[in-house]
All heavy atoms as a GROMACS GRO file, in nm:
protein
  615
    1MET      N    1  14.913  15.647  -9.129
    1MET     CA    2  14.832  15.717  -9.227
    1MET      C    3  14.690  15.727  -9.173
    1MET      O    4  14.635  15.633  -9.119
    1MET     CB    5  14.836  15.643  -9.359
    1MET     CG    6  14.742  15.697  -9.463
    1MET     SD    7  14.806  15.819  -9.574
    1MET     CE    8  14.906  15.724  -9.683
    2PHE      N    9  14.631  15.844  -9.189
    2PHE     CA   10  14.496  15.869  -9.141
    2PHE      C   11  14.398  15.861  -9.258
    2PHE      O   12  14.428  15.899  -9.370
    2PHE     CB   13  14.487  16.008  -9.077
    2PHE     CG   14  14.572  16.021  -8.956
    2PHE    CD1   15  14.698  16.078  -8.963
    2PHE    CD2   16  14.527  15.976  -8.833
    2PHE    CE1   17  14.777  16.090  -8.851
    2PHE    CE2   18  14.605  15.989  -8.720
    2PHE     CZ   19  14.731  16.045  -8.730
    3ARG      N   20  14.280  15.813  -9.227
    3ARG     CA   21  14.172  15.808  -9.326
    3ARG      C   22  14.064  15.905  -9.279
    3ARG      O   23  14.012  15.890  -9.168
    3ARG     CB   24  14.118  15.667  -9.333
    3ARG     CG   25  14.029  15.643  -9.449
    3ARG     CD   26  14.006  15.497  -9.465
    3ARG     NE   27  13.904  15.479  -9.566
    3ARG     CZ   28  13.840  15.368  -9.586
    3ARG    NH1   29  13.868  15.263  -9.512
    3ARG    NH2   30  13.750  15.360  -9.678
    4PRO      N   31  14.031  16.006  -9.360
    4PRO     CA   32  13.938  16.108  -9.313
    4PRO      C   33  13.795  16.057  -9.301
    4PRO      O   34  13.749  15.973  -9.378
    4PRO     CB   35  13.947  16.216  -9.420
    4PRO     CG   36  13.994  16.147  -9.542
    4PRO     CD   37  14.081  16.033  -9.495
    5TYR      N   38  13.726  16.109  -9.201
    5TYR     CA   39  13.584  16.085  -9.185
    5TYR      C   40  13.509  16.166  -9.292
    5TYR      O   41  13.564  16.261  -9.348
    5TYR     CB   42  13.538  16.128  -9.045
    5TYR     CG   43  13.589  16.039  -8.935
    5TYR    CD1   44  13.694  16.079  -8.854
    5TYR    CD2   45  13.530  15.915  -8.912
    5TYR    CE1   46  13.741  15.997  -8.752
    5TYR    CE2   47  13.576  15.832  -8.810
    5TYR     CZ   48  13.682  15.874  -8.731
    5TYR     OH   49  13.728  15.792  -8.632
    6PRO      N   50  13.383  16.131  -9.318
    6PRO     CA   51  13.308  16.204  -9.421
    6PRO      C   52  13.304  16.356  -9.398
    6PRO      O   53  13.318  16.433  -9.493
    6PRO     CB   54  13.168  16.142  -9.413
    6PRO     CG   55  13.192  16.003  -9.365
    6PRO     CD   56  13.307  16.015  -9.268
    7TYR      N   57  13.287  16.401  -9.274
    7TYR     CA   58  13.282  16.545  -9.249
    7TYR      C   59  13.418  16.610  -9.274
    7TYR      O   60  13.425  16.726  -9.314
    7TYR     CB   61  13.230  16.576  -9.108
    7TYR     CG   62  13.314  16.520  -8.995
    7TYR    CD1   63  13.421  16.591  -8.944
    7TYR    CD2   64  13.285  16.395  -8.941
    7TYR    CE1   65  13.497  16.540  -8.840
    7TYR    CE2   66  13.359  16.343  -8.837
    7TYR     CZ   67  13.466  16.416  -8.788
    7TYR     OH   68  13.542  16.364  -8.686
    8GLN      N   69  13.528  16.535  -9.252
    8GLN     CA   70  13.660  16.588  -9.284
    8GLN      C   71  13.679  16.594  -9.436
    8GLN      O   72  13.737  16.691  -9.487
    8GLN     CB   73  13.769  16.502  -9.220
    8GLN     CG   74  13.772  16.511  -9.069
    8GLN     CD   75  13.864  16.408  -9.008
    8GLN    OE1   76  13.863  16.291  -9.048
    8GLN    NE2   77  13.942  16.450  -8.910
    9GLN      N   78  13.630  16.495  -9.507
    9GLN     CA   79  13.638  16.496  -9.653
    9GLN      C   80  13.563  16.616  -9.709
    9GLN      O   81  13.610  16.681  -9.801
    9GLN     CB   82  13.582  16.366  -9.711
    9GLN     CG   83  13.669  16.246  -9.684
    9GLN     CD   84  13.603  16.116  -9.727
    9GLN    OE1   85  13.482  16.107  -9.742
    9GLN    NE2   86  13.685  16.014  -9.747
   10GLU      N   87  13.446  16.643  -9.652
   10GLU     CA   88  13.369  16.759  -9.697
   10GLU      C   89  13.446  16.889  -9.672
   10GLU      O   90  13.451  16.978  -9.758
   10GLU     CB   91  13.234  16.766  -9.624
   10GLU     CG   92  13.150  16.883  -9.664
   10GLU     CD   93  13.019  16.891  -9.588
   10GLU    OE1   94  12.984  16.798  -9.515
   10GLU    OE2   95  12.951  16.994  -9.603
   11CYS      N   96  13.507  16.899  -9.558
   11CYS     CA   97  13.589  17.016  -9.525
   11CYS      C   98  13.704  17.031  -9.624
   11CYS      O   99  13.731  17.140  -9.676
   11CYS     CB  100  13.642  17.004  -9.383
   11CYS     SG  101  13.741  17.143  -9.330
   12LEU      N  102  13.771  16.920  -9.655
   12LEU     CA  103  13.883  16.924  -9.749
   12LEU      C  104  13.836  16.964  -9.889
   12LEU      O  105  13.904  17.039  -9.959
   12LEU     CB  106  13.953  16.787  -9.753
   12LEU     CG  107  14.028  16.750  -9.626
   12LEU    CD1  108  14.065  16.602  -9.626
   12LEU    CD2  109  14.151  16.838  -9.608
   13ARG      N  110  13.718  16.919  -9.930
   13ARG     CA  111  13.662  16.959 -10.060
   13ARG      C  112  13.635  17.109 -10.063
   13ARG      O  113  13.662  17.177 -10.162
   13ARG     CB  114  13.534  16.882 -10.090
   13ARG     CG  115  13.558  16.742 -10.142
   13ARG     CD  116  13.431  16.679 -10.197
   13ARG     NE  117  13.326  16.666 -10.096
   13ARG     CZ  118  13.310  16.559 -10.018
   13ARG    NH1  119  13.391  16.456 -10.028
   13ARG    NH2  120  13.212  16.554  -9.930
   14LYS      N  121  13.582  17.162  -9.953
   14LYS     CA  122  13.553  17.305  -9.947
   14LYS      C  123  13.681  17.388  -9.950
   14LYS      O  124  13.685  17.495 -10.012
   14LYS     CB  125  13.470  17.338  -9.824
   14LYS     CG  126  13.327  17.287  -9.837
   14LYS     CD  127  13.244  17.322  -9.717
   14LYS     CE  128  13.102  17.271  -9.737
   14LYS     NZ  129  13.013  17.310  -9.626
   15ILE      N  130  13.785  17.341  -9.885
   15ILE     CA  131  13.914  17.412  -9.889
   15ILE      C  132  13.967  17.411 -10.032
   15ILE      O  133  14.014  17.514 -10.082
   15ILE     CB  134  14.015  17.348  -9.792
   15ILE    CG1  135  13.972  17.370  -9.647
   15ILE    CG2  136  14.155  17.403  -9.816
   15ILE    CD1  137  14.052  17.291  -9.546
   16GLU      N  138  13.960  17.297 -10.098
   16GLU     CA  139  14.007  17.288 -10.236
   16GLU      C  140  13.926  17.379 -10.328
   16GLU      O  141  13.981  17.444 -10.417
   16GLU     CB  142  14.003  17.144 -10.285
   16GLU     CG  143  14.061  17.124 -10.422
   16GLU     CD  144  14.206  17.170 -10.434
   16GLU    OE1  145  14.282  17.154 -10.338
   16GLU    OE2  146  14.242  17.225 -10.539
   17LYS      N  147  13.797  17.385 -10.306
   17LYS     CA  148  13.711  17.473 -10.387
   17LYS      C  149  13.752  17.619 -10.367
   17LYS      O  150  13.762  17.696 -10.464
   17LYS     CB  151  13.564  17.455 -10.350
   17LYS     CG  152  13.471  17.541 -10.430
   17LYS     CD  153  13.326  17.517 -10.391
   17LYS     CE  154  13.234  17.610 -10.470
   17LYS     NZ  155  13.095  17.593 -10.433
   18ALA      N  156  13.778  17.657 -10.243
   18ALA     CA  157  13.822  17.794 -10.215
   18ALA      C  158  13.953  17.824 -10.287
   18ALA      O  159  13.971  17.932 -10.345
   18ALA     CB  160  13.837  17.815 -10.064
   19ARG      N  161  14.044  17.729 -10.286
   19ARG     CA  162  14.172  17.749 -10.357
   19ARG      C  163  14.151  17.763 -10.507
   19ARG      O  164  14.218  17.842 -10.572
   19ARG     CB  165  14.266  17.633 -10.328
   19ARG     CG  166  14.325  17.641 -10.191
   19ARG     CD  167  14.456  17.566 -10.183
   19ARG     NE  168  14.501  17.572 -10.047
   19ARG     CZ  169  14.488  17.473  -9.960
   19ARG    NH1  170  14.436  17.358  -9.997
   19ARG    NH2  171  14.530  17.486  -9.836
   20SER      N  172  14.059  17.685 -10.561
   20SER     CA  173  14.034  17.692 -10.705
   20SER      C  174  13.973  17.827 -10.743
   20SER      O  175  13.978  17.866 -10.859
   20SER     CB  176  13.943  17.577 -10.750
   20SER     OG  177  13.811  17.597 -10.703
   21GLN      N  178  13.917  17.898 -10.646
   21GLN     CA  179  13.861  18.030 -10.669
   21GLN      C  180  13.963  18.140 -10.640
   21GLN      O  181  13.929  18.258 -10.634
   21GLN     CB  182  13.736  18.050 -10.582
   21GLN     CG  183  13.624  17.956 -10.617
   21GLN     CD  184  13.509  17.963 -10.519
   21GLN    OE1  185  13.521  18.017 -10.409
   21GLN    NE2  186  13.395  17.907 -10.558
   22GLY      N  187  14.088  18.101 -10.620
   22GLY     CA  188  14.195  18.199 -10.601
   22GLY      C  189  14.227  18.235 -10.458
   22GLY      O  190  14.314  18.318 -10.433
   23ARG      N  191  14.161  18.174 -10.364
   23ARG     CA  192  14.192  18.202 -10.224
   23ARG      C  193  14.314  18.120 -10.182
   23ARG      O  194  14.331  18.008 -10.224
   23ARG     CB  195  14.072  18.169 -10.136
   23ARG     CG  196  13.953  18.254 -10.169
   23ARG     CD  197  13.840  18.228 -10.072
   23ARG     NE  198  13.726  18.310 -10.106
   23ARG     CZ  199  13.604  18.262 -10.127
   23ARG    NH1  200  13.580  18.134 -10.114
   23ARG    NH2  201  13.506  18.344 -10.157
   24ASN      N  202  14.396  18.179 -10.095
   24ASN     CA  203  14.516  18.107 -10.052
   24ASN      C  204  14.523  18.088  -9.900
   24ASN      O  205  14.627  18.055  -9.848
   24ASN     CB  206  14.642  18.176 -10.103
   24ASN     CG  207  14.656  18.318 -10.054
   24ASN    OD1  208  14.575  18.365  -9.975
   24ASN    ND2  209  14.757  18.387 -10.100
   25ARG      N  210  14.410  18.108  -9.834
   25ARG     CA  211  14.404  18.086  -9.689
   25ARG      C  212  14.274  18.014  -9.655
   25ARG      O  213  14.174  18.030  -9.724
   25ARG     CB  214  14.406  18.220  -9.615
   25ARG     CG  215  14.534  18.294  -9.632
   25ARG     CD  216  14.529  18.425  -9.558
   25ARG     NE  217  14.645  18.503  -9.596
   25ARG     CZ  218  14.646  18.633  -9.609
   25ARG    NH1  219  14.536  18.701  -9.587
   25ARG    NH2  220  14.755  18.696  -9.642
   26ALA      N  221  14.279  17.939  -9.546
   26ALA     CA  222  14.158  17.870  -9.501
   26ALA      C  223  14.161  17.862  -9.349
   26ALA      O  224  14.267  17.854  -9.288
   26ALA     CB  225  14.151  17.730  -9.561
   27LEU      N  226  14.045  17.863  -9.292
   27LEU     CA  227  14.029  17.848  -9.148
   27LEU      C  228  13.932  17.732  -9.125
   27LEU      O  229  13.820  17.733  -9.176
   27LEU     CB  230  13.972  17.976  -9.086
   27LEU     CG  231  13.938  17.970  -8.938
   27LEU    CD1  232  14.064  17.952  -8.854
   27LEU    CD2  233  13.864  18.097  -8.896
   28VAL      N  234  13.977  17.633  -9.051
   28VAL     CA  235  13.893  17.517  -9.020
   28VAL      C  236  13.844  17.532  -8.877
   28VAL      O  237  13.923  17.547  -8.784
   28VAL     CB  238  13.973  17.385  -9.036
   28VAL    CG1  239  13.891  17.267  -8.989
   28VAL    CG2  240  14.016  17.369  -9.181
   29VAL      N  241  13.712  17.528  -8.861
   29VAL     CA  242  13.651  17.540  -8.729
   29VAL      C  243  13.567  17.415  -8.705
   29VAL      O  244  13.474  17.387  -8.780
   29VAL     CB  245  13.562  17.666  -8.718
   29VAL    CG1  246  13.499  17.675  -8.580
   29VAL    CG2  247  13.643  17.791  -8.750
   30MET      N  248  13.604  17.339  -8.603
   30MET     CA  249  13.529  17.219  -8.564
   30MET      C  250  13.532  17.210  -8.412
   30MET      O  251  13.621  17.266  -8.348
   30MET     CB  252  13.594  17.092  -8.619
   30MET     CG  253  13.592  17.074  -8.766
   30MET     SD  254  13.669  16.914  -8.805
   30MET     CE  255  13.708  16.938  -8.975
   31ALA      N  256  13.439  17.136  -8.358
   31ALA     CA  257  13.437  17.113  -8.213
   31ALA      C  258  13.560  17.033  -8.173
   31ALA      O  259  13.622  16.965  -8.256
   31ALA     CB  260  13.310  17.039  -8.173
   32GLY      N  261  13.595  17.040  -8.046
   32GLY     CA  262  13.709  16.966  -7.995
   32GLY      C  263  13.694  16.816  -8.018
   32GLY      O  264  13.587  16.760  -8.002
   33GLY      N  265  13.803  16.754  -8.060
   33GLY     CA  266  13.805  16.610  -8.077
   33GLY      C  267  13.755  16.559  -8.211
   33GLY      O  268  13.748  16.438  -8.232
   34LEU      N  269  13.720  16.649  -8.303
   34LEU     CA  270  13.669  16.606  -8.433
   34LEU      C  271  13.776  16.594  -8.541
   34LEU      O  272  13.745  16.554  -8.652
   34LEU     CB  273  13.557  16.700  -8.481
   34LEU     CG  274  13.428  16.691  -8.403
   34LEU    CD1  275  13.324  16.785  -8.463
   34LEU    CD2  276  13.374  16.550  -8.402
   35GLY      N  277  13.899  16.628  -8.509
   35GLY     CA  278  14.007  16.603  -8.604
   35GLY      C  279  14.050  16.721  -8.688
   35GLY      O  280  14.082  16.706  -8.806
   36LYS      N  281  14.056  16.839  -8.627
   36LYS     CA  282  14.104  16.956  -8.700
   36LYS      C  283  14.249  16.936  -8.743
   36LYS      O  284  14.286  16.970  -8.856
   36LYS     CB  285  14.093  17.081  -8.614
   36LYS     CG  286  13.951  17.124  -8.586
   36LYS     CD  287  13.945  17.244  -8.491
   36LYS     CE  288  13.989  17.212  -8.350
   36LYS     NZ  289  13.900  17.120  -8.277
   37THR      N  290  14.330  16.882  -8.656
   37THR     CA  291  14.471  16.862  -8.687
   37THR      C  292  14.488  16.762  -8.800
   37THR      O  293  14.567  16.785  -8.893
   37THR     CB  294  14.548  16.815  -8.562
   37THR    OG1  295  14.535  16.914  -8.461
   37THR    CG2  296  14.695  16.793  -8.592
   38VAL      N  297  14.416  16.654  -8.797
   38VAL     CA  298  14.424  16.554  -8.904
   38VAL      C  299  14.377  16.616  -9.035
   38VAL      O  300  14.439  16.598  -9.140
   38VAL     CB  301  14.341  16.428  -8.869
   38VAL    CG1  302  14.329  16.336  -8.989
   38VAL    CG2  303  14.403  16.356  -8.751
   39THR      N  304  14.269  16.694  -9.029
   39THR     CA  305  14.219  16.760  -9.150
   39THR      C  306  14.324  16.854  -9.206
   39THR      O  307  14.349  16.856  -9.327
   39THR     CB  308  14.088  16.836  -9.119
   39THR    OG1  309  13.993  16.744  -9.066
   39THR    CG2  310  14.032  16.902  -9.242
   40ALA      N  311  14.387  16.932  -9.120
   40ALA     CA  312  14.493  17.023  -9.166
   40ALA      C  313  14.610  16.947  -9.225
   40ALA      O  314  14.664  16.984  -9.329
   40ALA     CB  315  14.540  17.111  -9.049
   41ALA      N  316  14.651  16.839  -9.161
   41ALA     CA  317  14.763  16.759  -9.212
   41ALA      C  318  14.729  16.697  -9.348
   41ALA      O  319  14.814  16.696  -9.438
   41ALA     CB  320  14.800  16.650  -9.112
   42LEU      N  321  14.608  16.649  -9.364
   42LEU     CA  322  14.567  16.593  -9.492
   42LEU      C  323  14.564  16.700  -9.601
   42LEU      O  324  14.604  16.676  -9.715
   42LEU     CB  325  14.429  16.527  -9.480
   42LEU     CG  326  14.424  16.398  -9.399
   42LEU    CD1  327  14.280  16.359  -9.369
   42LEU    CD2  328  14.496  16.286  -9.472
   43ASP      N  329  14.521  16.821  -9.565
   43ASP     CA  330  14.519  16.930  -9.661
   43ASP      C  331  14.661  16.968  -9.703
   43ASP      O  332  14.688  16.988  -9.821
   43ASP     CB  333  14.447  17.051  -9.602
   43ASP     CG  334  14.447  17.168  -9.698
   43ASP    OD1  335  14.400  17.150  -9.814
   43ASP    OD2  336  14.494  17.276  -9.660
   44VAL      N  337  14.750  16.979  -9.607
   44VAL     CA  338  14.889  17.012  -9.639
   44VAL      C  339  14.950  16.905  -9.728
   44VAL      O  340  15.020  16.935  -9.826
   44VAL     CB  341  14.972  17.032  -9.510
   44VAL    CG1  342  15.121  17.041  -9.541
   44VAL    CG2  343  14.925  17.155  -9.435
   45LYS      N  344  14.923  16.780  -9.698
   45LYS     CA  345  14.974  16.670  -9.780
   45LYS      C  346  14.925  16.684  -9.925
   45LYS      O  347  15.003  16.671 -10.019
   45LYS     CB  348  14.930  16.536  -9.722
   45LYS     CG  349  14.978  16.417  -9.799
   45LYS     CD  350  14.929  16.288  -9.735
   45LYS     CE  351  14.974  16.167  -9.812
   45LYS     NZ  352  14.923  16.043  -9.753
   46GLN      N  353  14.797  16.712  -9.941
   46GLN     CA  354  14.740  16.729 -10.074
   46GLN      C  355  14.801  16.851 -10.144
   46GLN      O  356  14.834  16.846 -10.262
   46GLN     CB  357  14.588  16.746 -10.063
   46GLN     CG  358  14.517  16.765 -10.195
   46GLN     CD  359  14.520  16.640 -10.282
   46GLN    OE1  360  14.530  16.530 -10.232
   46GLN    NE2  361  14.512  16.659 -10.411
   47TRP      N  362  14.818  16.957 -10.071
   47TRP     CA  363  14.873  17.081 -10.126
   47TRP      C  364  15.017  17.061 -10.173
   47TRP      O  365  15.058  17.113 -10.276
   47TRP     CB  366  14.863  17.190 -10.021
   47TRP     CG  367  14.863  17.330 -10.075
   47TRP    CD1  368  14.833  17.370 -10.202
   47TRP    CD2  369  14.894  17.448 -10.003
   47TRP    NE1  370  14.842  17.506 -10.211
   47TRP    CE2  371  14.879  17.556 -10.090
   47TRP    CE3  372  14.932  17.472  -9.872
   47TRP    CZ2  373  14.902  17.688 -10.051
   47TRP    CZ3  374  14.954  17.602  -9.833
   47TRP    CH2  375  14.939  17.710  -9.922
   48LEU      N  376  15.093  16.984 -10.097
   48LEU     CA  377  15.233  16.960 -10.133
   48LEU      C  378  15.247  16.876 -10.260
   48LEU      O  379  15.351  16.881 -10.325
   48LEU     CB  380  15.306  16.891 -10.018
   48LEU     CG  381  15.354  16.983  -9.907
   48LEU    CD1  382  15.407  16.902  -9.790
   48LEU    CD2  383  15.461  17.078  -9.958
   49MET      N  384  15.144  16.803 -10.296
   49MET     CA  385  15.149  16.724 -10.419
   49MET      C  386  15.157  16.815 -10.542
   49MET      O  387  15.202  16.774 -10.647
   49MET     CB  388  15.028  16.632 -10.428
   49MET     CG  389  15.029  16.522 -10.324
   49MET     SD  390  14.879  16.422 -10.324
   49MET     CE  391  14.892  16.343 -10.483
   50HIS      N  392  15.112  16.940 -10.526
   50HIS     CA  393  15.108  17.034 -10.638
   50HIS      C  394  15.215  17.144 -10.626
   50HIS      O  395  15.226  17.227 -10.715
   50HIS     CB  396  14.971  17.100 -10.648
   50HIS     CG  397  14.860  17.001 -10.659
   50HIS    ND1  398  14.836  16.928 -10.773
   50HIS    CD2  399  14.766  16.962 -10.569
   50HIS    CE1  400  14.733  16.849 -10.755
   50HIS    NE2  401  14.688  16.867 -10.632
   51ARG      N  402  15.290  17.144 -10.520
   51ARG     CA  403  15.390  17.248 -10.496
   51ARG      C  404  15.517  17.187 -10.438
   51ARG      O  405  15.513  17.084 -10.375
   51ARG     CB  406  15.335  17.352 -10.399
   51ARG     CG  407  15.226  17.437 -10.460
   51ARG     CD  408  15.145  17.505 -10.352
   51ARG     NE  409  15.037  17.583 -10.409
   51ARG     CZ  410  14.925  17.532 -10.455
   51ARG    NH1  411  14.906  17.402 -10.452
   51ARG    NH2  412  14.830  17.608 -10.505
   52SER      N  413  15.626  17.259 -10.455
   52SER     CA  414  15.752  17.208 -10.402
   52SER      C  415  15.768  17.242 -10.253
   52SER      O  416  15.841  17.174 -10.182
   52SER     CB  417  15.870  17.264 -10.480
   52SER     OG  418  15.869  17.406 -10.474
   53SER      N  419  15.702  17.347 -10.210
   53SER     CA  420  15.710  17.382 -10.068
   53SER      C  421  15.581  17.454 -10.028
   53SER      O  422  15.506  17.503 -10.113
   53SER     CB  423  15.830  17.472 -10.039
   53SER     OG  424  15.813  17.597 -10.101
   54VAL      N  425  15.559  17.460  -9.901
   54VAL     CA  426  15.438  17.523  -9.850
   54VAL      C  427  15.467  17.578  -9.711
   54VAL      O  428  15.545  17.520  -9.636
   54VAL     CB  429  15.320  17.422  -9.847
   54VAL    CG1  430  15.349  17.306  -9.756
   54VAL    CG2  431  15.191  17.489  -9.810
   55LYS      N  432  15.407  17.691  -9.678
   55LYS     CA  433  15.417  17.746  -9.543
   55LYS      C  434  15.284  17.724  -9.474
   55LYS      O  435  15.178  17.749  -9.532
   55LYS     CB  436  15.447  17.896  -9.548
   55LYS     CG  437  15.586  17.927  -9.597
   55LYS     CD  438  15.609  18.076  -9.593
   55LYS     CE  439  15.747  18.108  -9.646
   55LYS     NZ  440  15.773  18.253  -9.642
   56VAL      N  441  15.291  17.679  -9.351
   56VAL     CA  442  15.170  17.650  -9.274
   56VAL      C  443  15.183  17.718  -9.139
   56VAL      O  444  15.285  17.707  -9.072
   56VAL     CB  445  15.152  17.498  -9.254
   56VAL    CG1  446  15.032  17.470  -9.166
   56VAL    CG2  447  15.138  17.429  -9.387
   57LEU      N  448  15.079  17.788  -9.100
   57LEU     CA  449  15.072  17.845  -8.967
   57LEU      C  450  14.971  17.762  -8.888
   57LEU      O  451  14.853  17.757  -8.924
   57LEU     CB  452  15.027  17.991  -8.972
   57LEU     CG  453  15.001  18.058  -8.836
   57LEU    CD1  454  15.130  18.063  -8.753
   57LEU    CD2  455  14.944  18.197  -8.857
   58TYR      N  456  15.017  17.693  -8.788
   58TYR     CA  457  14.931  17.611  -8.703
   58TYR      C  458  14.926  17.679  -8.567
   58TYR      O  459  15.026  17.689  -8.498
   58TYR     CB  460  14.986  17.469  -8.691
   58TYR     CG  461  14.893  17.376  -8.618
   58TYR    CD1  462  14.796  17.304  -8.686
   58TYR    CD2  463  14.901  17.361  -8.480
   58TYR    CE1  464  14.709  17.220  -8.619
   58TYR    CE2  465  14.815  17.278  -8.412
   58TYR     CZ  466  14.720  17.208  -8.482
   58TYR     OH  467  14.632  17.124  -8.416
   59VAL      N  468  14.810  17.728  -8.530
   59VAL     CA  469  14.795  17.805  -8.406
   59VAL      C  470  14.718  17.722  -8.304
   59VAL      O  471  14.615  17.664  -8.335
   59VAL     CB  472  14.717  17.936  -8.433
   59VAL    CG1  473  14.700  18.015  -8.306
   59VAL    CG2  474  14.788  18.019  -8.538
   60CYS      N  475  14.773  17.714  -8.184
   60CYS     CA  476  14.701  17.650  -8.074
   60CYS      C  477  14.744  17.713  -7.942
   60CYS      O  478  14.837  17.793  -7.939
   60CYS     CB  479  14.724  17.499  -8.075
   60CYS     SG  480  14.890  17.451  -8.029
   61HIS      N  481  14.677  17.676  -7.838
   61HIS     CA  482  14.697  17.743  -7.709
   61HIS      C  483  14.772  17.659  -7.605
   61HIS      O  484  14.792  17.705  -7.493
   61HIS     CB  485  14.561  17.786  -7.652
   61HIS     CG  486  14.471  17.672  -7.623
   61HIS    ND1  487  14.408  17.600  -7.723
   61HIS    CD2  488  14.434  17.616  -7.507
   61HIS    CE1  489  14.335  17.506  -7.669
   61HIS    NE2  490  14.349  17.512  -7.537
   62GLN      N  491  14.815  17.539  -7.642
   62GLN     CA  492  14.887  17.456  -7.545
   62GLN      C  493  15.003  17.383  -7.614
   62GLN      O  494  14.990  17.335  -7.727
   62GLN     CB  495  14.793  17.352  -7.483
   62GLN     CG  496  14.685  17.411  -7.397
   62GLN     CD  497  14.594  17.304  -7.338
   62GLN    OE1  498  14.581  17.195  -7.392
   62GLN    NE2  499  14.531  17.337  -7.226
   63ASP      N  500  15.114  17.372  -7.541
   63ASP     CA  501  15.231  17.304  -7.596
   63ASP      C  502  15.206  17.157  -7.626
   63ASP      O  503  15.257  17.104  -7.724
   63ASP     CB  504  15.350  17.316  -7.500
   63ASP     CG  505  15.407  17.457  -7.495
   63ASP    OD1  506  15.379  17.536  -7.590
   63ASP    OD2  507  15.478  17.489  -7.399
   64ASP      N  508  15.128  17.089  -7.543
   64ASP     CA  509  15.104  16.947  -7.567
   64ASP      C  510  15.026  16.925  -7.697
   64ASP      O  511  15.046  16.826  -7.767
   64ASP     CB  512  15.035  16.880  -7.448
   64ASP     CG  513  14.901  16.942  -7.412
   64ASP    OD1  514  14.887  17.065  -7.426
   64ASP    OD2  515  14.812  16.868  -7.370
   65ILE      N  516  14.940  17.020  -7.731
   65ILE     CA  517  14.868  17.011  -7.858
   65ILE      C  518  14.966  17.027  -7.974
   65ILE      O  519  14.956  16.956  -8.075
   65ILE     CB  520  14.756  17.116  -7.866
   65ILE    CG1  521  14.650  17.087  -7.759
   65ILE    CG2  522  14.693  17.118  -8.005
   65ILE    CD1  523  14.545  17.195  -7.745
   66LEU      N  524  15.062  17.117  -7.960
   66LEU     CA  525  15.164  17.133  -8.065
   66LEU      C  526  15.246  17.006  -8.084
   66LEU      O  527  15.276  16.967  -8.197
   66LEU     CB  528  15.259  17.250  -8.030
   66LEU     CG  529  15.208  17.389  -8.059
   66LEU    CD1  530  15.309  17.492  -8.011
   66LEU    CD2  531  15.177  17.407  -8.206
   67THR      N  532  15.278  16.940  -7.975
   67THR     CA  533  15.354  16.815  -7.983
   67THR      C  534  15.273  16.709  -8.058
   67THR      O  535  15.324  16.640  -8.146
   67THR     CB  536  15.390  16.765  -7.842
   67THR    OG1  537  15.466  16.865  -7.776
   67THR    CG2  538  15.469  16.636  -7.848
   68GLN      N  539  15.146  16.696  -8.024
   68GLN     CA  540  15.058  16.601  -8.094
   68GLN      C  541  15.044  16.638  -8.241
   68GLN      O  542  15.044  16.551  -8.328
   68GLN     CB  543  14.921  16.597  -8.028
   68GLN     CG  544  14.921  16.535  -7.891
   68GLN     CD  545  14.785  16.550  -7.822
   68GLN    OE1  546  14.696  16.619  -7.869
   68GLN    NE2  547  14.771  16.483  -7.707
   69ALA      N  548  15.030  16.767  -8.269
   69ALA     CA  549  15.016  16.813  -8.408
   69ALA      C  550  15.141  16.780  -8.488
   69ALA      O  551  15.132  16.735  -8.603
   69ALA     CB  552  14.988  16.962  -8.411
   70HIS      N  553  15.257  16.801  -8.429
   70HIS     CA  554  15.382  16.769  -8.498
   70HIS      C  555  15.385  16.623  -8.539
   70HIS      O  556  15.418  16.589  -8.652
   70HIS     CB  557  15.502  16.804  -8.409
   70HIS     CG  558  15.633  16.773  -8.472
   70HIS    ND1  559  15.699  16.654  -8.450
   70HIS    CD2  560  15.708  16.842  -8.561
   70HIS    CE1  561  15.811  16.652  -8.521
   70HIS    NE2  562  15.818  16.766  -8.589
   71THR      N  563  15.347  16.537  -8.446
   71THR     CA  564  15.344  16.393  -8.476
   71THR      C  565  15.246  16.363  -8.590
   71THR      O  566  15.277  16.286  -8.681
   71THR     CB  567  15.303  16.313  -8.350
   71THR    OG1  568  15.396  16.343  -8.246
   71THR    CG2  569  15.301  16.165  -8.376
   72THR      N  570  15.130  16.426  -8.586
   72THR     CA  571  15.030  16.404  -8.691
   72THR      C  572  15.082  16.449  -8.826
   72THR      O  573  15.068  16.379  -8.926
   72THR     CB  574  14.899  16.480  -8.657
   72THR    OG1  575  14.851  16.433  -8.531
   72THR    CG2  576  14.794  16.457  -8.764
   73PHE      N  577  15.144  16.567  -8.832
   73PHE     CA  578  15.194  16.618  -8.958
   73PHE      C  579  15.309  16.532  -9.012
   73PHE      O  580  15.318  16.508  -9.132
   73PHE     CB  581  15.239  16.763  -8.945
   73PHE     CG  582  15.128  16.863  -8.961
   73PHE    CD1  583  15.041  16.891  -8.856
   73PHE    CD2  584  15.108  16.928  -9.082
   73PHE    CE1  585  14.938  16.982  -8.871
   73PHE    CE2  586  15.005  17.019  -9.099
   73PHE     CZ  587  14.920  17.046  -8.993
   74VAL      N  588  15.394  16.485  -8.925
   74VAL     CA  589  15.508  16.404  -8.967
   74VAL      C  590  15.464  16.269  -9.024
   74VAL      O  591  15.514  16.223  -9.126
   74VAL     CB  592  15.607  16.382  -8.850
   74VAL    CG1  593  15.710  16.276  -8.884
   74VAL    CG2  594  15.676  16.513  -8.815
   75TYR      N  595  15.367  16.206  -8.960
   75TYR     CA  596  15.324  16.072  -9.003
   75TYR      C  597  15.214  16.075  -9.107
   75TYR      O  598  15.167  15.971  -9.149
   75TYR     CB  599  15.283  15.989  -8.883
   75TYR     CG  600  15.402  15.952  -8.798
   75TYR    CD1  601  15.424  16.014  -8.676
   75TYR    CD2  602  15.495  15.859  -8.845
   75TYR    CE1  603  15.536  15.981  -8.600
   75TYR    CE2  604  15.605  15.828  -8.770
   75TYR     CZ  605  15.625  15.890  -8.647
   75TYR     OH  606  15.735  15.858  -8.574
   76GLN      N  607  15.171  16.191  -9.150
   76GLN     CA  608  15.068  16.200  -9.253
   76GLN      C  609  15.131  16.182  -9.384
   76GLN      O  610  15.165  16.210  -9.472
   76GLN     CB  611  14.992  16.332  -9.241
   76GLN     CG  612  14.868  16.338  -9.319
   76GLN     CD  613  14.788  16.212  -9.323
   76GLN    OE1  614  14.774  16.154  -9.427
   76GLN    NE2  615  14.740  16.165  -9.212
   0.00000   0.00000   0.00000
């Protein structure tokens, strides 16, 4: 289980605020190594608490990043 850093918590609050305003998409932009994948996994986890299913598009440019992301999403 991951515990978000304050800047990740702020990002998650902003995503939730956007959803409360009727938006159904979000783009997270952070520098490398700051935890975009963890932030996305935490958001999906929170979103699933209110829905029975969810579709997520996770885009990256390297297969090894996808492997790491899969592990993060599974263990979140």
